N, CA, C and O atoms as CSV, one atom per row, in Angstrom:
chain,resi,resn,atom,element,x,y,z
A,1,MET,N,N,0.792,-1.399,0.107
A,1,MET,CA,C,0.029,0.023,0.100
A,1,MET,C,C,0.987,1.354,0.015
A,1,MET,O,O,0.749,2.221,-0.825
A,2,THR,N,N,2.074,1.465,0.927
A,2,THR,CA,C,2.856,2.437,0.910
A,2,THR,C,C,3.390,2.925,-0.413
A,2,THR,O,O,3.396,4.108,-0.753
A,3,ALA,N,N,3.897,1.782,-1.225
A,3,ALA,CA,C,4.631,2.031,-2.372
A,3,ALA,C,C,3.436,2.745,-3.564
A,3,ALA,O,O,3.792,3.609,-4.365
A,4,LEU,N,N,2.085,2.240,-3.505
A,4,LEU,CA,C,1.217,2.636,-4.416
A,4,LEU,C,C,0.811,4.336,-3.888
A,4,LEU,O,O,0.376,5.165,-4.687
A,5,LEU,N,N,1.016,4.594,-2.620
A,5,LEU,CA,C,0.809,5.899,-2.116
A,5,LEU,C,C,1.972,6.781,-2.385
A,5,LEU,O,O,1.813,8.001,-2.423
A,6,VAL,N,N,3.050,6.271,-2.562
A,6,VAL,CA,C,4.246,7.135,-2.956
A,6,VAL,C,C,4.200,7.430,-4.845
A,6,VAL,O,O,4.435,8.463,-5.472
A,7,ALA,N,N,3.866,6.280,-5.251
A,7,ALA,CA,C,3.453,6.426,-6.720
A,7,ALA,C,C,2.436,7.361,-7.118
A,7,ALA,O,O,2.591,8.132,-8.065
A,8,LEU,N,N,1.396,7.308,-6.408
A,8,LEU,CA,C,0.251,8.165,-6.411
A,8,LEU,C,C,0.810,9.590,-6.424
A,8,LEU,O,O,0.681,10.347,-7.387
A,9,GLY,N,N,1.445,9.901,-5.277
A,9,GLY,CA,C,1.830,11.147,-4.937
A,9,GLY,C,C,2.673,11.903,-6.205
A,9,GLY,O,O,2.475,12.965,-6.795
A,10,ALA,N,N,3.706,10.851,-6.339
A,10,ALA,CA,C,4.436,11.412,-7.419
A,10,ALA,C,C,4.032,11.435,-9.123
A,10,ALA,O,O,4.717,11.917,-10.026
A,11,ALA,N,N,2.779,10.795,-9.228
A,11,ALA,CA,C,2.075,11.145,-10.147
A,11,ALA,C,C,1.630,12.132,-10.351
A,11,ALA,O,O,1.503,12.388,-11.548
A,12,VAL,N,N,1.218,13.065,-9.479
A,12,VAL,CA,C,0.935,14.599,-9.371
A,12,VAL,C,C,2.013,15.399,-9.101
A,12,VAL,O,O,1.879,16.518,-9.596
A,13,GLY,N,N,3.098,15.224,-8.459
A,13,GLY,CA,C,4.016,16.199,-8.272
A,13,GLY,C,C,4.989,16.252,-9.727
A,13,GLY,O,O,5.299,17.329,-10.236
A,14,ALA,N,N,5.369,15.049,-10.242
A,14,ALA,CA,C,6.266,15.152,-11.430
A,14,ALA,C,C,5.714,15.842,-12.651
A,14,ALA,O,O,6.451,16.557,-13.329
A,15,PRO,N,N,4.345,15.640,-12.983
A,15,PRO,CA,C,3.945,16.656,-13.999
A,15,PRO,C,C,3.850,18.272,-13.457
A,15,PRO,O,O,4.160,19.141,-14.273
A,16,LEU,N,N,3.578,18.535,-12.581
A,16,LEU,CA,C,3.714,19.845,-11.864
A,16,LEU,C,C,5.184,20.357,-11.919
A,16,LEU,O,O,5.374,21.573,-11.953
A,17,ARG,N,N,6.115,19.587,-11.927
A,17,ARG,CA,C,7.404,19.997,-11.987
A,17,ARG,C,C,7.539,20.246,-13.414
A,17,ARG,O,O,7.790,21.413,-13.717
A,18,TYR,N,N,7.425,19.390,-14.366
A,18,TYR,CA,C,7.360,19.330,-15.766
A,18,TYR,C,C,6.784,20.517,-16.550
A,18,TYR,O,O,7.138,20.862,-17.677
A,19,LEU,N,N,5.846,21.090,-15.786
A,19,LEU,CA,C,4.748,22.113,-16.355
A,19,LEU,C,C,5.714,23.441,-15.803
A,19,LEU,O,O,6.070,24.433,-16.440
A,20,ALA,N,N,5.936,23.146,-14.671
A,20,ALA,CA,C,6.640,24.743,-14.099
A,20,ALA,C,C,7.888,24.869,-14.866
A,20,ALA,O,O,8.145,26.040,-15.145
A,21,GLY,N,N,8.699,24.043,-15.269
A,21,GLY,CA,C,10.000,23.970,-16.134
A,21,GLY,C,C,9.567,24.663,-17.223
A,21,GLY,O,O,9.987,25.794,-17.469
A,22,ARG,N,N,8.463,23.882,-18.159
A,22,ARG,CA,C,8.067,24.599,-19.416
A,22,ARG,C,C,7.619,25.943,-19.234
A,22,ARG,O,O,8.224,26.774,-19.911
A,23,LEU,N,N,6.621,26.408,-18.416
A,23,LEU,CA,C,6.362,27.536,-18.322
A,23,LEU,C,C,7.253,28.889,-17.865
A,23,LEU,O,O,7.103,30.079,-18.144
A,24,LEU,N,N,8.141,28.257,-17.127
A,24,LEU,CA,C,9.034,29.493,-16.143
A,24,LEU,C,C,10.236,29.288,-16.756
A,24,LEU,O,O,10.682,30.301,-17.295
A,25,ASP,N,N,11.040,28.103,-16.867
A,25,ASP,CA,C,12.317,28.143,-17.271
A,25,ASP,C,C,12.863,28.759,-18.621
A,25,ASP,O,O,12.410,28.460,-19.726
A,26,GLY,N,N,13.682,29.472,-18.443
A,26,GLY,CA,C,14.527,30.325,-19.482
A,26,GLY,C,C,15.826,30.303,-19.596
A,26,GLY,O,O,16.398,29.213,-19.607
A,27,ARG,N,N,16.437,31.318,-19.688
A,27,ARG,CA,C,17.792,31.668,-19.508
A,27,ARG,C,C,18.022,31.324,-17.781
A,27,ARG,O,O,18.990,30.715,-17.327
A,28,THR,N,N,17.124,31.761,-17.154
A,28,THR,CA,C,17.274,31.504,-15.750
A,28,THR,C,C,16.079,30.579,-15.314
A,28,THR,O,O,14.936,30.761,-15.733
A,29,HIS,N,N,16.462,29.454,-14.340
A,29,HIS,CA,C,15.875,28.382,-14.380
A,29,HIS,C,C,14.668,28.488,-13.090
A,29,HIS,O,O,14.745,27.814,-12.063
A,30,TRP,N,N,13.856,29.209,-13.305
A,30,TRP,CA,C,12.727,30.024,-12.476
A,30,TRP,C,C,11.602,28.856,-11.922
A,30,TRP,O,O,11.067,28.853,-10.814
A,31,GLY,N,N,11.403,27.852,-13.039
A,31,GLY,CA,C,10.497,26.761,-12.649
A,31,GLY,C,C,11.332,25.734,-12.036
A,31,GLY,O,O,10.587,24.964,-11.430
A,32,THR,N,N,12.358,25.443,-11.945
A,32,THR,CA,C,12.892,24.424,-11.142
A,32,THR,C,C,13.350,25.057,-9.840
A,32,THR,O,O,13.388,24.283,-8.884
A,33,LEU,N,N,13.630,26.051,-9.667
A,33,LEU,CA,C,13.809,26.936,-8.527
A,33,LEU,C,C,12.540,27.061,-7.389
A,33,LEU,O,O,12.517,26.986,-6.160
A,34,ALA,N,N,11.574,27.272,-8.358
A,34,ALA,CA,C,10.103,27.674,-7.604
A,34,ALA,C,C,9.485,26.244,-7.067
A,34,ALA,O,O,8.781,26.255,-6.056
A,35,VAL,N,N,9.781,24.916,-7.813
A,35,VAL,CA,C,9.446,23.737,-7.331
A,35,VAL,C,C,10.252,23.347,-6.132
A,35,VAL,O,O,9.702,22.960,-5.101
A,36,ASN,N,N,11.641,23.452,-6.265
A,36,ASN,CA,C,12.403,22.809,-5.359
A,36,ASN,C,C,12.077,23.797,-4.080
A,36,ASN,O,O,12.181,23.228,-2.994
A,37,LEU,N,N,11.766,24.944,-4.043
A,37,LEU,CA,C,11.451,26.127,-2.974
A,37,LEU,C,C,10.118,25.393,-2.413
A,37,LEU,O,O,10.021,25.032,-1.240
A,38,ALA,N,N,9.249,25.240,-3.244
A,38,ALA,CA,C,7.792,24.955,-2.647
A,38,ALA,C,C,7.953,23.556,-1.955
A,38,ALA,O,O,7.473,23.268,-0.858
A,39,GLY,N,N,8.631,22.804,-2.681
A,39,GLY,CA,C,8.364,21.302,-2.179
A,39,GLY,C,C,9.497,21.308,-0.744
A,39,GLY,O,O,9.258,20.473,0.128
A,40,SER,N,N,10.232,21.888,-0.622
A,40,SER,CA,C,11.181,22.065,0.697
A,40,SER,C,C,10.222,22.824,1.669
A,40,SER,O,O,10.190,22.426,2.833
A,41,ALA,N,N,9.497,23.801,1.329
A,41,ALA,CA,C,8.563,24.317,2.400
A,41,ALA,C,C,7.717,23.372,2.677
A,41,ALA,O,O,7.437,23.258,3.870
A,42,MET,N,N,7.028,22.376,1.654
A,42,MET,CA,C,5.958,21.637,2.057
A,42,MET,C,C,6.378,20.716,3.063
A,42,MET,O,O,5.785,20.484,4.116
A,43,LEU,N,N,7.839,20.019,2.511
A,43,LEU,CA,C,8.240,18.939,3.409
A,43,LEU,C,C,8.611,19.229,4.816
A,43,LEU,O,O,8.597,18.312,5.637
A,44,GLY,N,N,8.899,20.279,5.110
A,44,GLY,CA,C,9.284,20.878,6.083
A,44,GLY,C,C,8.227,21.055,7.067
A,44,GLY,O,O,8.302,20.794,8.268
A,45,ALA,N,N,7.132,21.577,6.365
A,45,ALA,CA,C,5.938,21.540,7.274
A,45,ALA,C,C,5.454,20.613,7.292
A,45,ALA,O,O,4.815,20.613,8.345
A,46,LEU,N,N,5.260,19.497,6.672
A,46,LEU,CA,C,4.928,17.873,7.035
A,46,LEU,C,C,5.464,17.452,8.164
A,46,LEU,O,O,4.779,16.981,9.072
A,47,VAL,N,N,6.942,17.601,8.228
A,47,VAL,CA,C,7.695,17.088,9.141
A,47,VAL,C,C,7.271,17.784,10.468
A,47,VAL,O,O,6.816,17.167,11.432
A,48,GLY,N,N,7.445,18.978,10.427
A,48,GLY,CA,C,6.988,20.032,11.408
A,48,GLY,C,C,5.489,19.496,12.186
A,48,GLY,O,O,5.257,19.443,13.394
A,49,ALA,N,N,4.838,19.231,11.347
A,49,ALA,CA,C,3.523,18.965,12.050
A,49,ALA,C,C,3.346,17.360,12.318
A,49,ALA,O,O,2.280,16.751,12.415
A,50,ALA,N,N,4.281,16.993,12.383
A,50,ALA,CA,C,4.633,15.297,12.775
A,50,ALA,C,C,3.603,14.465,11.664
A,50,ALA,O,O,2.991,13.478,12.072
A,51,VAL,N,N,3.490,14.805,10.604
A,51,VAL,CA,C,3.007,13.665,9.716
A,51,VAL,C,C,3.783,12.536,9.680
A,51,VAL,O,O,5.014,12.559,9.684
A,52,ARG,N,N,2.958,11.335,9.638
A,52,ARG,CA,C,3.541,10.188,9.581
A,52,ARG,C,C,3.147,9.070,8.716
A,52,ARG,O,O,2.220,9.391,7.972
A,53,GLY,N,N,3.579,7.780,8.563
A,53,GLY,CA,C,2.776,6.907,7.819
A,53,GLY,C,C,2.399,7.162,6.375
A,53,GLY,O,O,3.176,7.613,5.534
A,54,GLU,N,N,1.043,6.810,6.150
A,54,GLU,CA,C,0.831,6.731,4.783
A,54,GLU,C,C,0.644,8.234,4.505
A,54,GLU,O,O,0.956,8.451,3.334
A,55,TRP,N,N,0.351,9.074,4.983
A,55,TRP,CA,C,0.146,10.486,4.579
A,55,TRP,C,C,1.657,11.067,4.242
A,55,TRP,O,O,1.833,11.732,3.221
A,56,LEU,N,N,2.541,10.830,4.992
A,56,LEU,CA,C,4.156,11.256,4.914
A,56,LEU,C,C,4.438,10.312,3.502
A,56,LEU,O,O,5.040,10.945,2.634
A,57,ALA,N,N,4.123,9.017,3.173
A,57,ALA,CA,C,4.454,8.506,2.079
A,57,ALA,C,C,3.761,9.308,0.796
A,57,ALA,O,O,4.437,9.606,-0.189
A,58,LEU,N,N,2.710,9.547,0.877
A,58,LEU,CA,C,1.716,10.018,-0.329
A,58,LEU,C,C,2.333,11.558,-0.404
A,58,LEU,O,O,2.980,11.851,-1.410
A,59,LEU,N,N,2.175,12.393,0.477
A,59,LEU,CA,C,2.583,13.755,0.479
A,59,LEU,C,C,4.133,14.253,0.528
A,59,LEU,O,O,4.744,14.979,-0.256
A,60,GLY,N,N,4.422,13.807,1.356
A,60,GLY,CA,C,6.431,13.793,1.522
A,60,GLY,C,C,7.141,13.249,0.536
A,60,GLY,O,O,7.667,13.891,-0.374
A,61,THR,N,N,7.189,11.854,0.704
A,61,THR,CA,C,7.908,11.043,-0.329
A,61,THR,C,C,7.532,10.964,-1.680
A,61,THR,O,O,8.328,10.851,-2.612
A,62,GLY,N,N,5.929,11.043,-1.806
A,62,GLY,CA,C,5.496,10.723,-3.302
A,62,GLY,C,C,5.472,12.360,-3.836
A,62,GLY,O,O,6.375,12.799,-4.548
A,63,PHE,N,N,4.497,13.059,-3.460
A,63,PHE,CA,C,4.428,14.571,-4.211
A,63,PHE,C,C,5.545,15.127,-4.153
A,63,PHE,O,O,6.146,15.307,-5.212
A,64,CYS,N,N,6.140,15.559,-2.885
A,64,CYS,CA,C,7.270,16.107,-2.589
A,64,CYS,C,C,8.488,15.820,-3.507
A,64,CYS,O,O,9.199,16.617,-4.119
A,65,GLY,N,N,8.534,14.477,-3.436
A,65,GLY,CA,C,9.957,13.832,-4.066
A,65,GLY,C,C,9.828,14.097,-5.628
A,65,GLY,O,O,10.766,14.517,-6.306
A,66,GLY,N,N,8.308,13.747,-6.225
A,66,GLY,CA,C,7.950,14.183,-7.512
A,66,GLY,C,C,8.254,15.353,-8.092
A,66,GLY,O,O,8.813,15.503,-9.178
A,67,LEU,N,N,7.744,16.476,-7.089
A,67,LEU,CA,C,7.778,17.523,-7.426
A,67,LEU,C,C,9.172,18.530,-7.403
A,67,LEU,O,O,9.382,19.589,-7.995
A,68,THR,N,N,9.932,17.830,-6.569
A,68,THR,CA,C,11.464,18.478,-6.508
A,68,THR,C,C,12.416,18.020,-7.512
A,68,THR,O,O,12.115,16.969,-8.077
A,69,THR,N,N,13.370,18.521,-7.810
A,69,THR,CA,C,14.241,17.823,-8.591
A,69,THR,C,C,15.626,18.303,-8.374
A,69,THR,O,O,15.891,19.493,-8.543
A,70,TYR,N,N,16.586,17.384,-7.983
A,70,TYR,CA,C,18.211,17.887,-7.735
A,70,TYR,C,C,18.784,17.255,-8.928
A,70,TYR,O,O,19.915,17.679,-9.165
A,71,SER,N,N,18.351,16.364,-9.759
A,71,SER,CA,C,19.192,16.173,-10.997
A,71,SER,C,C,19.213,17.375,-11.979
A,71,SER,O,O,20.207,17.786,-12.579
A,72,SER,N,N,17.951,17.873,-12.045
A,72,SER,CA,C,17.812,19.028,-13.135
A,72,SER,C,C,18.522,20.173,-12.588
A,72,SER,O,O,19.326,20.809,-13.270
A,73,PHE,N,N,18.215,20.495,-11.221
A,73,PHE,CA,C,18.991,21.725,-10.596
A,73,PHE,C,C,20.709,21.503,-10.857
A,73,PHE,O,O,21.428,22.435,-11.219
A,74,ALA,N,N,21.140,20.317,-10.645
A,74,ALA,CA,C,22.582,19.983,-10.717
A,74,ALA,C,C,23.171,20.300,-12.111
A,74,ALA,O,O,24.217,20.936,-12.242
A,75,VAL,N,N,22.187,19.656,-13.509
A,75,VAL,CA,C,22.488,20.054,-14.368
A,75,VAL,C,C,22.588,21.230,-15.055
A,75,VAL,O,O,23.460,21.534,-15.869
A,76,GLN,N,N,21.437,22.027,-14.603
A,76,GLN,CA,C,21.251,23.389,-14.820
A,76,GLN,C,C,22.171,24.260,-14.310
A,76,GLN,O,O,22.486,25.272,-14.937
A,77,ALA,N,N,22.742,23.927,-13.011
A,77,ALA,CA,C,24.118,24.786,-12.484
A,77,ALA,C,C,25.101,24.557,-13.151
A,77,ALA,O,O,25.790,25.567,-13.294
A,78,VAL,N,N,25.630,23.349,-13.813
A,78,VAL,CA,C,26.707,23.059,-14.396
A,78,VAL,C,C,26.761,23.757,-15.686
A,78,VAL,O,O,27.786,24.254,-16.151
A,79,GLY,N,N,25.555,23.769,-16.265
A,79,GLY,CA,C,25.169,24.502,-17.683
A,79,GLY,C,C,25.121,25.782,-17.741
A,79,GLY,O,O,25.321,26.340,-18.820
A,80,SER,N,N,24.842,26.515,-16.577
A,80,SER,CA,C,24.922,27.978,-16.554
A,80,SER,C,C,26.240,28.715,-16.490
A,80,SER,O,O,26.321,29.942,-16.440
A,81,GLY,N,N,27.370,27.803,-16.493
A,81,GLY,CA,C,28.510,28.700,-16.590
A,81,GLY,C,C,29.025,28.923,-14.968
A,81,GLY,O,O,28.293,28.911,-13.979
A,82,PRO,N,N,30.367,29.111,-14.996
A,82,PRO,CA,C,30.966,29.066,-13.250
A,82,PRO,C,C,30.139,30.061,-12.580
A,82,PRO,O,O,29.556,29.710,-11.554
A,83,ARG,N,N,29.987,31.399,-13.066
A,83,ARG,CA,C,29.330,32.380,-12.322
A,83,ARG,C,C,27.887,32.448,-12.058
A,83,ARG,O,O,27.487,32.865,-10.971
A,84,ARG,N,N,27.149,32.099,-12.900
A,84,ARG,CA,C,25.797,31.881,-12.927
A,84,ARG,C,C,25.389,30.753,-12.262
A,84,ARG,O,O,24.682,30.909,-11.266
A,85,GLY,N,N,25.707,29.596,-12.629
A,85,GLY,CA,C,25.851,28.486,-11.936
A,85,GLY,C,C,26.167,28.452,-10.583
A,85,GLY,O,O,25.343,27.956,-9.814
A,86,THR,N,N,27.318,28.935,-10.116
A,86,THR,CA,C,27.580,29.032,-8.822
A,86,THR,C,C,26.422,29.866,-8.050
A,86,THR,O,O,25.920,29.327,-7.064
A,87,ALA,N,N,25.972,31.152,-8.443
A,87,ALA,CA,C,24.942,31.691,-7.874
A,87,ALA,C,C,23.687,31.035,-7.726
A,87,ALA,O,O,22.965,31.166,-6.737
A,88,TYR,N,N,23.390,30.204,-8.890
A,88,TYR,CA,C,22.042,29.399,-8.817
A,88,TYR,C,C,22.288,28.424,-7.791
A,88,TYR,O,O,21.424,28.192,-6.945
A,89,ALA,N,N,23.335,27.867,-7.797
A,89,ALA,CA,C,23.508,26.513,-6.600
A,89,ALA,C,C,23.190,27.343,-5.318
A,89,ALA,O,O,22.317,27.006,-4.519
A,90,VAL,N,N,24.005,28.510,-5.179
A,90,VAL,CA,C,24.085,28.772,-3.702
A,90,VAL,C,C,22.514,29.334,-3.647
A,90,VAL,O,O,21.938,28.675,-2.781
A,91,ILE,N,N,21.750,30.152,-4.153
A,91,ILE,CA,C,20.407,30.632,-4.093
A,91,ILE,C,C,19.338,29.366,-3.897
A,91,ILE,O,O,18.452,29.359,-3.042
A,92,THR,N,N,19.568,28.402,-4.761
A,92,THR,CA,C,18.931,27.101,-4.574
A,92,THR,C,C,19.151,26.569,-3.085
A,92,THR,O,O,18.213,26.643,-2.291
A,93,VAL,N,N,20.244,26.091,-2.741
A,93,VAL,CA,C,20.610,25.115,-1.724
A,93,VAL,C,C,20.138,26.455,-0.381
A,93,VAL,O,O,19.493,26.161,0.626
A,94,THR,N,N,20.450,27.338,-0.577
A,94,THR,CA,C,20.325,28.280,0.740
A,94,THR,C,C,18.892,28.608,0.898
A,94,THR,O,O,18.440,28.802,2.026
A,95,GLY,N,N,18.056,28.692,-0.286
A,95,GLY,CA,C,16.618,28.856,-0.276
A,95,GLY,C,C,15.841,27.746,0.272
A,95,GLY,O,O,14.978,27.854,1.143
A,96,CYS,N,N,16.194,26.733,-0.273
A,96,CYS,CA,C,15.407,25.566,-0.030
A,96,CYS,C,C,15.793,24.860,1.422
A,96,CYS,O,O,15.099,23.910,1.784
A,97,LEU,N,N,16.885,25.306,2.254
A,97,LEU,CA,C,17.136,25.242,3.522
A,97,LEU,C,C,16.105,26.166,4.267
A,97,LEU,O,O,15.283,25.704,5.058
A,98,ALA,N,N,16.180,27.194,4.031
A,98,ALA,CA,C,15.670,28.460,4.698
A,98,ALA,C,C,14.008,28.072,4.599
A,98,ALA,O,O,13.355,27.993,5.639
A,99,VAL,N,N,13.431,27.859,3.385
A,99,VAL,CA,C,12.020,27.589,3.540
A,99,VAL,C,C,11.543,26.456,4.196
A,99,VAL,O,O,10.409,26.408,4.672
A,100,ALA,N,N,12.463,25.409,4.254
A,100,ALA,CA,C,11.906,24.321,4.946
A,100,ALA,C,C,12.268,24.260,6.293
A,100,ALA,O,O,11.904,23.367,7.058
A,101,THR,N,N,13.066,25.316,6.623
A,101,THR,CA,C,13.090,25.504,8.214
A,101,THR,C,C,11.795,26.397,8.456
A,101,THR,O,O,11.151,26.340,9.503
A,102,LEU,N,N,11.537,27.069,7.591
A,102,LEU,CA,C,10.352,28.122,8.069
A,102,LEU,C,C,8.915,27.456,7.789
A,102,LEU,O,O,7.831,27.916,8.150
A,103,GLY,N,N,9.133,26.311,7.092
A,103,GLY,CA,C,7.850,25.412,6.915
A,103,GLY,C,C,7.681,24.343,8.394
A,103,GLY,O,O,6.657,24.049,9.011
A,104,HIS,N,N,8.793,24.025,8.583
A,104,HIS,CA,C,8.858,23.378,9.847
A,104,HIS,C,C,8.343,24.247,11.111
A,104,HIS,O,O,7.482,23.854,11.899
A,105,LEU,N,N,8.985,25.451,11.175
A,105,LEU,CA,C,8.861,26.419,12.338
A,105,LEU,C,C,7.388,26.586,12.582
A,105,LEU,O,O,6.785,26.396,13.638
A,106,VAL,N,N,6.747,27.112,11.013
A,106,VAL,CA,C,5.384,27.393,11.272
A,106,VAL,C,C,4.520,26.032,11.850
A,106,VAL,O,O,3.959,26.096,12.944
A,107,ALA,N,N,4.466,24.764,10.989
A,107,ALA,CA,C,3.996,23.808,11.511
A,107,ALA,C,C,4.000,23.447,13.000
A,107,ALA,O,O,3.020,23.108,13.664
A,108,THR,N,N,5.440,23.595,13.467
A,108,THR,CA,C,5.563,23.192,14.897
A,108,THR,C,C,4.725,24.275,15.720
A,108,THR,O,O,4.054,23.975,16.707
A,109,SER,N,N,4.831,25.500,15.232
A,109,SER,CA,C,3.901,26.407,16.219
A,109,SER,C,C,2.505,26.421,16.238
A,109,SER,O,O,1.834,26.909,17.148
A,110,LEU,N,N,1.883,25.656,14.808
A,110,LEU,CA,C,0.634,25.422,14.977
A,110,LEU,C,C,0.264,24.422,15.553
A,110,LEU,O,O,-0.915,24.397,15.907
A,111,SER,N,N,1.170,23.210,15.861
A,111,SER,CA,C,0.871,22.004,16.298
A,111,SER,C,C,0.261,21.971,17.955
A,111,SER,O,O,-0.053,20.901,18.477
C-alpha cells in the first residue's frame, strides 16, 4: 500500500514539475527553483506537523519527491557557467534550507 501511495503522490508532483519548467524556465531556471522551494517548504511543514505513515508516504515522499528535482538543478547549475551556475546553486541550496526551516517552524508552532 505504501509504494502505491508514493507512486500516486509522484504521479501528481512530477507533471507539476514538468509544467513549471516548461512555463517558467528560460535563461534563468525559475521553474526548477520554484518547485524546489515549494517542495522544501511543504516537506518541512509536513515534518514539523509530525505527519507520519501513509500521509507522509503520499505527500512527503511521493508528491514532494516527484515535485522537486536535484538532478535537473545540478545539470542546470553546471550548464549555466561558473558564475551563474554558482549563484544559482547557492540561491537554491540556501533558499531550500531556509523555506524548509520556515515550514517546519510554522507547522510546529501551529501544532
